[in-house]
CHARMM-style PDB file with segment names, atoms N, HN, CA, C and O in Angstrom:
ATOM      1  N   MET     1      93.831 236.083 127.664  1.00  0.00      PROA
ATOM      2  CA  MET     1      94.033 236.952 126.298  1.00  0.00      PROA
ATOM      3  C   MET     1      95.013 235.492 124.791  1.00  0.00      PROA
ATOM      4  O   MET     1      94.867 235.250 123.593  1.00  0.00      PROA
ATOM      5  N   SER     2      95.914 234.970 125.943  1.00  0.00      PROA
ATOM      6  HN  SER     2      96.033 235.167 126.917  1.00  0.00      PROA
ATOM      7  CA  SER     2      96.676 233.939 124.918  1.00  0.00      PROA
ATOM      8  C   SER     2      95.896 232.711 124.517  1.00  0.00      PROA
ATOM      9  O   SER     2      96.368 231.936 123.686  1.00  0.00      PROA
ATOM     10  N   ARG     3      94.524 232.471 125.169  1.00  0.00      PROA
ATOM     11  HN  ARG     3      94.141 233.101 125.844  1.00  0.00      PROA
ATOM     12  CA  ARG     3      93.468 231.445 124.601  1.00  0.00      PROA
ATOM     13  C   ARG     3      92.221 231.758 123.454  1.00  0.00      PROA
ATOM     14  O   ARG     3      91.408 231.073 122.833  1.00  0.00      PROA
ATOM     15  N   ASN     4      92.558 233.158 123.552  1.00  0.00      PROA
ATOM     16  HN  ASN     4      93.218 233.715 124.055  1.00  0.00      PROA
ATOM     17  CA  ASN     4      91.803 233.543 122.354  1.00  0.00      PROA
ATOM     18  C   ASN     4      92.658 233.351 120.970  1.00  0.00      PROA
ATOM     19  O   ASN     4      92.217 233.430 119.823  1.00  0.00      PROA
ATOM     20  N   ILE     5      93.451 233.190 121.217  1.00  0.00      PROA
ATOM     21  HN  ILE     5      93.809 233.126 122.148  1.00  0.00      PROA
ATOM     22  CA  ILE     5      94.843 233.822 120.041  1.00  0.00      PROA
ATOM     23  C   ILE     5      94.802 232.496 119.841  1.00  0.00      PROA
ATOM     24  O   ILE     5      94.756 232.292 118.628  1.00  0.00      PROA
ATOM     25  N   LEU     6      94.796 231.294 120.583  1.00  0.00      PROA
ATOM     26  HN  LEU     6      94.833 231.459 121.568  1.00  0.00      PROA
ATOM     27  CA  LEU     6      94.686 230.129 120.375  1.00  0.00      PROA
ATOM     28  C   LEU     6      93.766 229.389 119.745  1.00  0.00      PROA
ATOM     29  O   LEU     6      93.856 228.271 119.239  1.00  0.00      PROA
ATOM     30  N   VAL     7      92.614 230.351 119.858  1.00  0.00      PROA
ATOM     31  HN  VAL     7      92.541 231.260 120.269  1.00  0.00      PROA
ATOM     32  CA  VAL     7      91.260 229.639 119.448  1.00  0.00      PROA
ATOM     33  C   VAL     7      91.280 230.395 118.093  1.00  0.00      PROA
ATOM     34  O   VAL     7      90.968 229.652 117.162  1.00  0.00      PROA
ATOM     35  N   VAL     8      91.463 231.217 117.859  1.00  0.00      PROA
ATOM     36  HN  VAL     8      91.717 231.820 118.615  1.00  0.00      PROA
ATOM     37  CA  VAL     8      91.541 231.927 116.812  1.00  0.00      PROA
ATOM     38  C   VAL     8      92.583 231.317 115.528  1.00  0.00      PROA
ATOM     39  O   VAL     8      92.364 231.285 114.317  1.00  0.00      PROA
ATOM     40  N   LEU     9      93.728 230.883 116.269  1.00  0.00      PROA
ATOM     41  HN  LEU     9      93.906 230.909 117.253  1.00  0.00      PROA
ATOM     42  CA  LEU     9      94.599 230.182 115.241  1.00  0.00      PROA
ATOM     43  C   LEU     9      94.388 228.757 114.917  1.00  0.00      PROA
ATOM     44  O   LEU     9      94.943 228.253 113.940  1.00  0.00      PROA
ATOM     45  N   ALA    10      93.318 227.844 115.985  1.00  0.00      PROA
ATOM     46  HN  ALA    10      92.868 228.253 116.778  1.00  0.00      PROA
ATOM     47  CA  ALA    10      93.175 227.119 115.459  1.00  0.00      PROA
ATOM     48  C   ALA    10      91.770 226.784 114.336  1.00  0.00      PROA
ATOM     49  O   ALA    10      91.494 225.877 113.550  1.00  0.00      PROA
ATOM     50  N   LEU    11      91.312 227.678 114.644  1.00  0.00      PROA
ATOM     51  HN  LEU    11      91.536 228.415 115.283  1.00  0.00      PROA
ATOM     52  CA  LEU    11      89.830 228.510 113.305  1.00  0.00      PROA
ATOM     53  C   LEU    11      90.931 228.301 112.503  1.00  0.00      PROA
ATOM     54  O   LEU    11      91.363 227.149 112.546  1.00  0.00      PROA
ATOM     55  N   VAL    12      91.539 229.107 111.751  1.00  0.00      PROA
ATOM     56  HN  VAL    12      91.188 230.043 111.715  1.00  0.00      PROA
ATOM     57  CA  VAL    12      92.360 229.859 110.650  1.00  0.00      PROA
ATOM     58  C   VAL    12      92.855 228.307 110.177  1.00  0.00      PROA
ATOM     59  O   VAL    12      92.642 227.873 109.044  1.00  0.00      PROA
ATOM     60  N   VAL    13      93.639 227.454 111.371  1.00  0.00      PROA
ATOM     61  HN  VAL    13      93.812 227.807 112.291  1.00  0.00      PROA
ATOM     62  CA  VAL    13      94.225 226.212 110.797  1.00  0.00      PROA
ATOM     63  C   VAL    13      92.906 225.359 110.185  1.00  0.00      PROA
ATOM     64  O   VAL    13      92.991 224.840 109.072  1.00  0.00      PROA
ATOM     65  N   VAL    14      92.248 225.303 110.621  1.00  0.00      PROA
ATOM     66  HN  VAL    14      92.179 225.725 111.525  1.00  0.00      PROA
ATOM     67  CA  VAL    14      90.712 224.323 110.411  1.00  0.00      PROA
ATOM     68  C   VAL    14      90.370 224.590 108.765  1.00  0.00      PROA
ATOM     69  O   VAL    14      90.463 223.825 107.806  1.00  0.00      PROA
ATOM     70  N   ILE    15      89.880 226.178 108.867  1.00  0.00      PROA
ATOM     71  HN  ILE    15      89.804 226.800 109.646  1.00  0.00      PROA
ATOM     72  CA  ILE    15      89.390 226.394 107.438  1.00  0.00      PROA
ATOM     73  C   ILE    15      89.996 226.417 106.625  1.00  0.00      PROA
ATOM     74  O   ILE    15      89.360 226.336 105.574  1.00  0.00      PROA
ATOM     75  N   ALA    16      91.883 226.557 106.425  1.00  0.00      PROA
ATOM     76  HN  ALA    16      92.399 226.622 107.279  1.00  0.00      PROA
ATOM     77  CA  ALA    16      92.816 226.278 105.876  1.00  0.00      PROA
ATOM     78  C   ALA    16      92.724 224.680 105.074  1.00  0.00      PROA
ATOM     79  O   ALA    16      92.696 224.350 103.889  1.00  0.00      PROA
ATOM     80  N   ILE    17      92.702 224.086 106.078  1.00  0.00      PROA
ATOM     81  HN  ILE    17      92.725 224.355 107.041  1.00  0.00      PROA
ATOM     82  CA  ILE    17      92.574 222.843 105.881  1.00  0.00      PROA
ATOM     83  C   ILE    17      91.528 221.971 104.673  1.00  0.00      PROA
ATOM     84  O   ILE    17      91.839 221.113 103.847  1.00  0.00      PROA
ATOM     85  N   VAL    18      90.083 222.663 105.014  1.00  0.00      PROA
ATOM     86  HN  VAL    18      89.830 223.360 105.685  1.00  0.00      PROA
ATOM     87  CA  VAL    18      89.139 222.718 104.524  1.00  0.00      PROA
ATOM     88  C   VAL    18      88.804 223.043 103.077  1.00  0.00      PROA
ATOM     89  O   VAL    18      88.151 222.436 102.229  1.00  0.00      PROA
ATOM     90  N   ALA    19      89.718 224.647 103.068  1.00  0.00      PROA
ATOM     91  HN  ALA    19      90.248 225.141 103.757  1.00  0.00      PROA
ATOM     92  CA  ALA    19      89.960 225.017 101.631  1.00  0.00      PROA
ATOM     93  C   ALA    19      90.880 224.226 100.799  1.00  0.00      PROA
ATOM     94  O   ALA    19      90.942 224.334  99.575  1.00  0.00      PROA
ATOM     95  N   PHE    20      91.517 223.508 101.437  1.00  0.00      PROA
ATOM     96  HN  PHE    20      91.466 223.419 102.432  1.00  0.00      PROA
ATOM     97  CA  PHE    20      93.232 222.600 100.835  1.00  0.00      PROA
ATOM     98  C   PHE    20      91.974 221.740 100.091  1.00  0.00      PROA
ATOM     99  O   PHE    20      91.688 221.787  98.895  1.00  0.00      PROA
ATOM    100  N   SER    21      91.268 220.893 101.206  1.00  0.00      PROA
ATOM    101  HN  SER    21      91.501 220.855 102.178  1.00  0.00      PROA
ATOM    102  CA  SER    21      90.757 219.751 100.569  1.00  0.00      PROA
ATOM    103  C   SER    21      89.746 219.939  99.522  1.00  0.00      PROA
ATOM    104  O   SER    21      89.781 219.189  98.546  1.00  0.00      PROA
ATOM    105  N   MET    22      88.848 220.855  99.611  1.00  0.00      PROA
ATOM    106  HN  MET    22      88.820 221.464 100.404  1.00  0.00      PROA
ATOM    107  CA  MET    22      88.165 221.364  98.522  1.00  0.00      PROA
ATOM    108  C   MET    22      88.580 222.230  97.197  1.00  0.00      PROA
ATOM    109  O   MET    22      87.881 222.408  96.198  1.00  0.00      PROA
ATOM    110  N   PHE    23      89.988 222.757  97.465  1.00  0.00      PROA
ATOM    111  HN  PHE    23      90.555 222.613  98.276  1.00  0.00      PROA
ATOM    112  CA  PHE    23      90.394 223.063  96.245  1.00  0.00      PROA
ATOM    113  C   PHE    23      91.467 222.384  95.979  1.00  0.00      PROA
ATOM    114  O   PHE    23      92.117 222.915  95.079  1.00  0.00      PROA
ATOM    115  N   GLY    24      92.139 220.971  96.587  1.00  0.00      PROA
ATOM    116  HN  GLY    24      91.611 220.540  97.319  1.00  0.00      PROA
ATOM    117  CA  GLY    24      93.386 221.023  96.114  1.00  0.00      PROA
ATOM    118  C   GLY    24      92.916 219.562  95.272  1.00  0.00      PROA
ATOM    119  O   GLY    24      91.733 219.300  95.058  1.00  0.00      PROA
ATOM    120  N   ASN    25      94.065 218.670  94.838  1.00  0.00      PROA
ATOM    121  HN  ASN    25      95.026 218.883  95.012  1.00  0.00      PROA
ATOM    122  CA  ASN    25      93.577 217.421  93.520  1.00  0.00      PROA
ATOM    123  C   ASN    25      93.275 216.557  94.647  1.00  0.00      PROA
ATOM    124  O   ASN    25      92.141 216.107  94.485  1.00  0.00      PROA
ATOM    125  N   ASN    26      93.743 216.181  95.594  1.00  0.00      PROA
ATOM    126  HN  ASN    26      94.665 216.546  95.725  1.00  0.00      PROA
ATOM    127  CA  ASN    26      93.238 215.125  96.941  1.00  0.00      PROA
ATOM    128  C   ASN    26      91.408 215.726  97.261  1.00  0.00      PROA
ATOM    129  O   ASN    26      90.464 214.947  97.125  1.00  0.00      PROA
ATOM    130  N   GLY    27      91.295 216.612  97.516  1.00  0.00      PROA
ATOM    131  HN  GLY    27      92.062 217.244  97.627  1.00  0.00      PROA
ATOM    132  CA  GLY    27      89.987 217.216  97.370  1.00  0.00      PROA
ATOM    133  C   GLY    27      89.081 216.864  96.463  1.00  0.00      PROA
ATOM    134  O   GLY    27      88.055 216.260  96.776  1.00  0.00      PROA
ATOM    135  N   THR    28      89.394 217.233  95.165  1.00  0.00      PROA
ATOM    136  HN  THR    28      90.228 217.724  94.911  1.00  0.00      PROA
ATOM    137  CA  THR    28      88.435 216.821  93.672  1.00  0.00      PROA
ATOM    138  C   THR    28      88.530 215.211  93.621  1.00  0.00      PROA
ATOM    139  O   THR    28      87.524 214.502  93.638  1.00  0.00      PROA
ATOM    140  N   GLU    29      89.737 214.751  93.563  1.00  0.00      PROA
ATOM    141  HN  GLU    29      90.554 215.327  93.549  1.00  0.00      PROA
ATOM    142  CA  GLU    29      89.604 213.288  93.512  1.00  0.00      PROA
ATOM    143  C   GLU    29      88.830 212.472  94.445  1.00  0.00      PROA
ATOM    144  O   GLU    29      88.427 211.372  94.067  1.00  0.00      PROA
ATOM    145  N   THR    30      88.576 212.899  95.637  1.00  0.00      PROA
ATOM    146  HN  THR    30      88.903 213.793  95.945  1.00  0.00      PROA
ATOM    147  CA  THR    30      87.473 212.093  96.901  1.00  0.00      PROA
ATOM    148  C   THR    30      85.990 212.647  96.598  1.00  0.00      PROA
ATOM    149  O   THR    30      84.878 212.118  96.603  1.00  0.00      PROA
ATOM    150  N   ILE    31      86.536 214.132  96.294  1.00  0.00      PROA
ATOM    151  HN  ILE    31      87.439 214.562  96.290  1.00  0.00      PROA
ATOM    152  CA  ILE    31      84.604 214.456  96.416  1.00  0.00      PROA
ATOM    153  C   ILE    31      84.422 214.419  94.582  1.00  0.00      PROA
ATOM    154  O   ILE    31      85.448 214.482  93.905  1.00  0.00      PROA
ATOM    155  N   THR    32      83.164 214.321  93.957  1.00  0.00      PROA
ATOM    156  HN  THR    32      82.331 214.270  94.507  1.00  0.00      PROA
ATOM    157  CA  THR    32      82.905 214.263  92.731  1.00  0.00      PROA
ATOM    158  C   THR    32      81.669 214.222  92.823  1.00  0.00      PROA
ATOM    159  O   THR    32      81.038 213.203  93.104  1.00  0.00      PROA
ATOM    160  N   PRO    33      81.093 215.542  92.553  1.00  0.00      PROA
ATOM    161  CA  PRO    33      79.708 216.511  92.302  1.00  0.00      PROA
ATOM    162  C   PRO    33      79.271 215.507  90.843  1.00  0.00      PROA
ATOM    163  O   PRO    33      78.261 214.808  90.758  1.00  0.00      PROA
ATOM    164  N   ASP    34      80.005 215.625  90.111  1.00  0.00      PROA
ATOM    165  HN  ASP    34      80.825 216.192  90.180  1.00  0.00      PROA
ATOM    166  CA  ASP    34      79.558 215.298  88.576  1.00  0.00      PROA
ATOM    167  C   ASP    34      78.772 213.806  88.526  1.00  0.00      PROA
ATOM    168  O   ASP    34      77.666 213.568  88.041  1.00  0.00      PROA
ATOM    169  N   ALA    35      79.815 212.776  89.263  1.00  0.00      PROA
ATOM    170  HN  ALA    35      80.713 212.969  89.658  1.00  0.00      PROA
ATOM    171  CA  ALA    35      78.749 211.491  89.282  1.00  0.00      PROA
ATOM    172  C   ALA    35      77.676 211.483  89.998  1.00  0.00      PROA
ATOM    173  O   ALA    35      76.695 210.769  89.792  1.00  0.00      PROA
ATOM    174  N   THR    36      77.861 212.562  91.184  1.00  0.00      PROA
ATOM    175  HN  THR    36      78.658 213.143  91.351  1.00  0.00      PROA
ATOM    176  CA  THR    36      76.202 212.008  91.939  1.00  0.00      PROA
ATOM    177  C   THR    36      75.097 213.104  91.011  1.00  0.00      PROA
ATOM    178  O   THR    36      73.886 212.989  91.194  1.00  0.00      PROA
ATOM    179  N   THR    37      75.437 213.757  90.393  1.00  0.00      PROA
ATOM    180  HN  THR    37      76.422 213.850  90.244  1.00  0.00      PROA
ATOM    181  CA  THR    37      74.613 214.882  89.215  1.00  0.00      PROA
ATOM    182  C   THR    37      74.289 214.024  88.181  1.00  0.00      PROA
ATOM    183  O   THR    37      73.192 214.358  87.733  1.00  0.00      PROA
ATOM    184  N   GLU    38      74.745 213.078  87.603  1.00  0.00      PROA
ATOM    185  HN  GLU    38      75.636 212.807  87.967  1.00  0.00      PROA
ATOM    186  CA  GLU    38      74.273 212.336  86.665  1.00  0.00      PROA
ATOM    187  C   GLU    38      73.810 211.215  86.869  1.00  0.00      PROA
ATOM    188  O   GLU    38      73.461 210.439  85.979  1.00  0.00      PROA
ATOM    189  N   GLU    39      73.750 210.983  88.207  1.00  0.00      PROA
ATOM    190  HN  GLU    39      74.034 211.613  88.930  1.00  0.00      PROA
ATOM    191  CA  GLU    39      72.938 209.902  88.916  1.00  0.00      PROA
ATOM    192  C   GLU    39      71.451 209.845  89.305  1.00  0.00      PROA
ATOM    193  O   GLU    39      70.486 209.081  89.351  1.00  0.00      PROA
ATOM    194  N   ALA    40      71.969 211.531  89.645  1.00  0.00      PROA
ATOM    195  HN  ALA    40      72.753 212.152  89.608  1.00  0.00      PROA
ATOM    196  CA  ALA    40      70.707 212.132  90.048  1.00  0.00      PROA
ATOM    197  C   ALA    40      69.372 212.112  88.519  1.00  0.00      PROA
ATOM    198  O   ALA    40      69.448 211.933  87.303  1.00  0.00      PROA
ATOM    199  N   PRO    41      68.568 212.327  89.246  1.00  0.00      PROA
ATOM    200  CA  PRO    41      67.404 212.557  87.879  1.00  0.00      PROA
ATOM    201  C   PRO    41      67.443 214.084  87.612  1.00  0.00      PROA
ATOM    202  O   PRO    41      67.991 214.883  88.371  1.00  0.00      PROA
ATOM    203  N   PRO    42      66.814 214.411  86.466  1.00  0.00      PROA
ATOM    204  CA  PRO    42      67.469 215.482  86.221  1.00  0.00      PROA
ATOM    205  C   PRO    42      65.965 216.142  86.458  1.00  0.00      PROA
ATOM    206  O   PRO    42      65.883 217.041  85.620  1.00  0.00      PROA
ATOM    207  N   THR    43      64.780 216.094  87.205  1.00  0.00      PROA
ATOM    208  HN  THR    43      64.846 215.364  87.886  1.00  0.00      PROA
ATOM    209  CA  THR    43      63.853 216.805  87.603  1.00  0.00      PROA
ATOM    210  C   THR    43      64.008 216.979  88.718  1.00  0.00      PROA
ATOM    211  O   THR    43      63.046 217.349  89.391  1.00  0.00      PROA
ATOM    212  N   GLU    44      65.093 216.805  89.226  1.00  0.00      PROA
ATOM    213  HN  GLU    44      65.874 216.504  88.678  1.00  0.00      PROA
ATOM    214  CA  GLU    44      65.085 217.437  90.871  1.00  0.00      PROA
ATOM    215  C   GLU    44      66.076 219.111  90.678  1.00  0.00      PROA
ATOM    216  O   GLU    44      65.537 220.059  91.250  1.00  0.00      PROA
ATOM    217  N   PRO    45      67.291 219.397  89.997  1.00  0.00      PROA
ATOM    218  CA  PRO    45      68.118 220.002  89.687  1.00  0.00      PROA
ATOM    219  C   PRO    45      67.149 221.154  89.156  1.00  0.00      PROA
ATOM    220  O   PRO    45      67.193 222.367  89.357  1.00  0.00      PROA
ATOM    221  N   ALA    46      66.045 220.190  88.233  1.00  0.00      PROA
ATOM    222  HN  ALA    46      66.010 219.204  88.070  1.00  0.00      PROA
ATOM    223  CA  ALA    46      65.030 221.887  87.288  1.00  0.00      PROA
ATOM    224  C   ALA    46      64.605 222.553  88.602  1.00  0.00      PROA
ATOM    225  O   ALA    46      64.501 223.753  88.851  1.00  0.00      PROA
ATOM    226  N   ASP    47      64.403 221.569  89.322  1.00  0.00      PROA
ATOM    227  HN  ASP    47      64.487 220.594  89.119  1.00  0.00      PROA
ATOM    228  CA  ASP    47      62.879 222.583  90.478  1.00  0.00      PROA
ATOM    229  C   ASP    47      63.994 223.363  91.343  1.00  0.00      PROA
ATOM    230  OT1 ASP    47      63.652 224.147  92.228  1.00  0.00      PROA
TER     231      ASP     47
END
């Protein structure tokens, strides 16, 4: 029983870290999708 709770807590912590990295200031600075879209040719996104 306690092991299941620990697993759930671990998953929640991982999801929280991912969410913070995605929406946090550090995440936006590291991940720059705008730069990649500008470099990519306009024909690929159109499809």
